[in-house]
N, CA, C and O of each residue as an XYZ file, in Angstrom:
312
protein
N      21.787    -11.896      8.481
C      20.401    -11.479      8.581
C      19.622    -12.615      9.234
O      19.662    -13.755      8.770
N      18.919    -12.296     10.303
C      18.119    -13.301     10.997
C      16.650    -13.256     10.578
O      16.002    -14.292     10.432
N      16.135    -12.036     10.388
C      14.741    -11.865      9.981
C      14.620    -10.615      9.121
O      15.425     -9.689      9.217
N      13.572    -10.613      8.261
C      13.241     -9.429      7.472
C      11.732     -9.231      7.565
O      10.962    -10.180      7.417
N      11.319     -7.995      7.811
C       9.906     -7.643      7.924
C       9.566     -6.567      6.910
O      10.395     -5.708      6.606
N       8.352     -6.611      6.385
C       7.821     -5.514      5.580
C       6.887     -4.725      6.501
O       6.133     -5.303      7.284
N       6.951     -3.402      6.394
C       6.132     -2.532      7.231
C       5.437     -1.505      6.347
O       5.519     -1.579      5.121
N       4.768     -0.564      6.955
C       4.142      0.517      6.193
C       2.957      0.055      5.386
O       2.244     -0.871      5.770
N       2.754      0.723      4.244
C       1.595      0.434      3.396
C       1.554     -1.014      2.932
O       0.493     -1.638      2.953
N       2.686     -1.556      2.515
C       2.690     -2.937      2.022
C       2.261     -3.919      3.106
O       1.585     -4.902      2.804
N       2.628     -3.682      4.340
C       2.211     -4.555      5.443
C       0.700     -4.500      5.641
O       0.100     -5.453      6.139
N       0.088     -3.389      5.251
C      -1.368     -3.230      5.378
C      -2.100     -3.608      4.089
O      -3.321     -3.468      4.007
N      -1.364     -4.084      3.085
C      -1.979     -4.507      1.840
C      -2.268     -3.377      0.870
O      -3.104     -3.523     -0.023
N      -1.585     -2.248      1.035
C      -1.790     -1.080      0.182
C      -0.573     -0.904     -0.726
O       0.559     -0.832     -0.247
N      -0.810     -0.834     -2.034
C       0.276     -0.644     -2.994
C       0.878      0.743     -2.819
O       0.161      1.708     -2.556
N       2.184      0.840     -2.965
C       2.879      2.102     -2.791
C       4.174      2.040     -3.586
O       4.676      0.951     -3.864
N       4.718      3.182     -3.951
C       5.991      3.247     -4.663
C       7.189      3.077     -3.733
O       8.323      2.948     -4.194
N       6.938      3.077     -2.426
C       8.006      2.898     -1.444
C       7.714      1.641     -0.634
O       6.611      1.465     -0.118
N       8.706      0.779     -0.530
C       8.591     -0.436      0.269
C       9.473     -0.259      1.496
O      10.669      0.003      1.373
N       8.887     -0.402      2.672
C       9.618     -0.250      3.932
C       9.968     -1.621      4.495
O       9.097     -2.474      4.669
N      11.259     -1.823      4.780
C      11.736     -3.099      5.294
C      12.509     -2.911      6.590
O      13.148     -1.882      6.806
N      12.440     -3.919      7.445
C      13.256     -3.981      8.655
C      14.126     -5.233      8.543
O      13.616     -6.339      8.364
N      15.426     -5.049      8.648
C      16.375     -6.160      8.677
C      16.847     -6.339     10.108
O      17.211     -5.371     10.776
N      16.842     -7.575     10.575
C      17.233     -7.870     11.950
C      18.444     -8.794     11.922
O      18.427     -9.839     11.272
N      19.489     -8.397     12.632
C      20.687     -9.231     12.729
C      21.833     -8.452     13.320
O      21.828     -7.221     13.325
N      22.807     -9.168     13.812
C      23.923     -8.524     14.506
C      25.127     -8.238     13.618
O      25.910     -7.337     13.920
N      25.291     -8.981     12.535
C      26.454     -8.781     11.676
C      26.017     -8.684     10.219
O      26.383     -9.523      9.395
N      25.245     -7.673      9.914
C      24.743     -7.488      8.548
C      25.751     -6.667      7.748
O      26.195     -5.606      8.188
N      26.100     -7.165      6.584
C      27.034     -6.484      5.701
C      26.270     -5.368      4.983
O      25.573     -5.620      4.001
N      26.403     -4.155      5.471
C      25.645     -3.016      4.941
C      26.002     -2.700      3.489
O      25.129     -2.347      2.696
N      27.256     -2.825      3.148
C      27.685     -2.530      1.781
C      27.030     -3.501      0.796
O      26.525     -3.080     -0.245
N      27.036     -4.785      1.118
C      26.411     -5.790      0.265
C      24.905     -5.557      0.193
O      24.307     -5.664     -0.878
N      24.294     -5.239      1.330
C      22.853     -4.979      1.370
C      22.485     -3.802      0.468
O      21.499     -3.872     -0.265
N      23.256     -2.738      0.515
C      22.995     -1.576     -0.347
C      23.064     -1.938     -1.824
O      22.257     -1.455     -2.619
N      24.015     -2.782     -2.197
C      24.107     -3.221     -3.593
C      22.863     -4.006     -3.995
O      22.308     -3.786     -5.071
N      22.425     -4.921     -3.130
C      21.232     -5.713     -3.431
C      19.984     -4.842     -3.529
O      19.142     -5.044     -4.404
N      19.874     -3.883     -2.633
C      18.716     -2.990     -2.657
C      18.708     -2.161     -3.940
O      17.659     -1.982     -4.559
N      19.867     -1.661     -4.335
C      19.964     -0.890     -5.572
C      19.528     -1.698     -6.785
O      18.773     -1.203     -7.622
N      19.995     -2.936     -6.886
C      19.609     -3.805     -8.001
C      18.106     -4.091     -7.970
O      17.439     -4.079     -9.005
N      17.591     -4.346     -6.780
C      16.170     -4.664     -6.641
C      15.301     -3.477     -7.016
O      14.288     -3.640     -7.695
N      15.688     -2.278     -6.579
C      14.919     -1.072     -6.918
C      14.821     -0.890     -8.426
O      13.768     -0.508     -8.937
N      15.911     -1.160     -9.144
C      15.885     -1.046    -10.601
C      14.925     -2.060    -11.212
O      14.173     -1.730    -12.130
N      14.947     -3.285    -10.710
C      14.093     -4.343    -11.254
C      12.611     -4.096    -11.001
O      11.785     -4.318    -11.886
N      12.272     -3.641     -9.803
C      10.856     -3.487     -9.451
C      10.342     -2.065     -9.646
O       9.147     -1.808     -9.502
N      11.239     -1.150     -9.970
C      10.903      0.259    -10.197
C      10.131      0.862     -9.011
O       9.124      1.551     -9.173
N      10.644      0.572     -7.837
C      10.115      1.136     -6.589
C      11.298      1.445     -5.685
O      12.379      0.876     -5.834
N      11.076      2.350     -4.752
C      12.109      2.707     -3.793
C      11.986      1.805     -2.577
O      10.878      1.483     -2.147
N      13.111      1.398     -2.025
C      13.121      0.595     -0.811
C      13.772      1.408      0.298
O      14.920      1.838      0.189
N      13.008      1.608      1.369
C      13.552      2.229      2.586
C      13.763      1.100      3.576
O      12.965      0.166      3.646
N      14.830      1.190      4.333
C      15.098      0.112      5.276
C      15.735      0.638      6.551
O      16.295      1.734      6.594
N      15.629     -0.180      7.583
C      16.311      0.076      8.841
C      16.887     -1.255      9.292
O      16.298     -2.310      9.055
N      18.046     -1.197      9.945
C      18.687     -2.402     10.464
C      18.661     -2.336     11.988
O      19.071     -1.342     12.588
N      18.176     -3.405     12.597
C      18.149     -3.509     14.050
C      19.041     -4.664     14.499
O      18.962     -5.755     13.934
N      19.888     -4.441     15.508
C      20.526     -5.587     16.156
C      19.428     -6.449     16.799
O      18.379     -5.928     17.177
N      19.660     -7.735     16.922
C      18.634     -8.672     17.374
C      18.001     -8.257     18.700
O      16.776     -8.189     18.792
N      18.783     -7.986     19.703
C      18.244     -7.645     21.030
C      17.425     -6.357     20.997
O      16.385     -6.255     21.648
N      17.898     -5.383     20.238
C      17.176     -4.113     20.139
C      15.824     -4.315     19.457
O      14.832     -3.697     19.845
N      15.783     -5.183     18.436
C      14.519     -5.418     17.743
C      13.523     -6.143     18.637
O      12.324     -5.879     18.550
N      13.979     -7.036     19.481
C      13.077     -7.743     20.399
C      12.308     -6.736     21.238
O      11.097     -6.873     21.412
N      12.987     -5.734     21.755
C      12.320     -4.686     22.546
C      11.415     -3.824     21.684
O      10.319     -3.462     22.113
N      11.853     -3.487     20.474
C      11.060     -2.666     19.556
C       9.797     -3.400     19.120
O       8.728     -2.796     19.038
N       9.910     -4.685     18.842
C       8.782     -5.499     18.344
C       7.635     -5.538     19.346
O       6.471     -5.605     18.952
N       7.949     -5.497     20.625
C       6.920     -5.526     21.664
C       5.991     -4.315     21.568
O       4.841     -4.376     22.004
N       6.487     -3.223     21.001
C       5.706     -1.991     20.896
C       4.832     -1.954     19.642
O       3.941     -1.112     19.539
N       5.075     -2.852     18.693
C       4.345     -2.853     17.426
C       3.065     -3.664     17.529
O       2.980     -4.625     18.293
N       2.071     -3.261     16.745
C       0.863     -4.089     16.640
C       1.176     -5.278     15.736
O       2.190     -5.280     15.038
N       0.325     -6.269     15.748
C       0.566     -7.479     14.953
C       0.583     -7.208     13.452
O       1.211     -7.959     12.706
N      -0.088     -6.162     12.994
C      -0.133     -5.873     11.562
C       0.868     -4.799     11.138
O       0.960     -4.485      9.951
N       1.613     -4.237     12.074
C       2.547     -3.168     11.733
C       3.800     -3.691     11.043
O       4.441     -2.964     10.284
N       4.151     -4.942     11.301
C       5.339     -5.531     10.688
C       5.056     -6.996     10.379
O       4.796     -7.796     11.278
N       5.110     -7.333      9.100
C       4.863     -8.707      8.660
C       6.180     -9.368      8.287
O       6.941     -8.846      7.471
N       6.438    -10.505      8.883
C       7.696    -11.196      8.586
C       7.640    -11.758      7.164
O       6.655    -12.380      6.765
N       8.719    -11.525      6.409
C       8.786    -12.056      5.050
C       9.946    -13.036      4.885
O      10.032    -13.735      3.875
N      10.844    -13.089      5.883
C      11.946    -14.044      5.816
C      12.487    -14.270      7.217
O      12.596    -13.333      8.008
N      12.827    -15.525      7.521
C      13.458    -15.880      8.806
C      14.511    -16.946      8.526
O      14.255    -17.924      7.822
N      15.696    -16.738      9.089
C      16.775    -17.714      8.925
C      16.392    -18.999      9.650
O      16.006    -18.968     10.819
N      16.498    -20.099      8.972
C      16.229    -21.408      9.572
C      17.488    -21.890     10.266
O      18.596    -21.752      9.746
N      17.304    -22.449     11.430
C      18.485    -22.954     12.164
C      18.608    -24.432     12.050
O      19.538    -25.018     12.604
């Protein structure tokens, strides 16, 4: 995982029962991610929707978003 963004209502500062996330990276272990999301949903009692973008594809997608449509919440340090 290279970056993670929150989008939707939470990105706009609005509380919601669904949290929308974007994961960016080329070799994301989907099975492990699903386990983590399941555990997190139980702890926070909210649903998490997510999408995974390969790095290059997200670069093109990000250009189309407004600055408030996706807020970065994590970035891998190099």
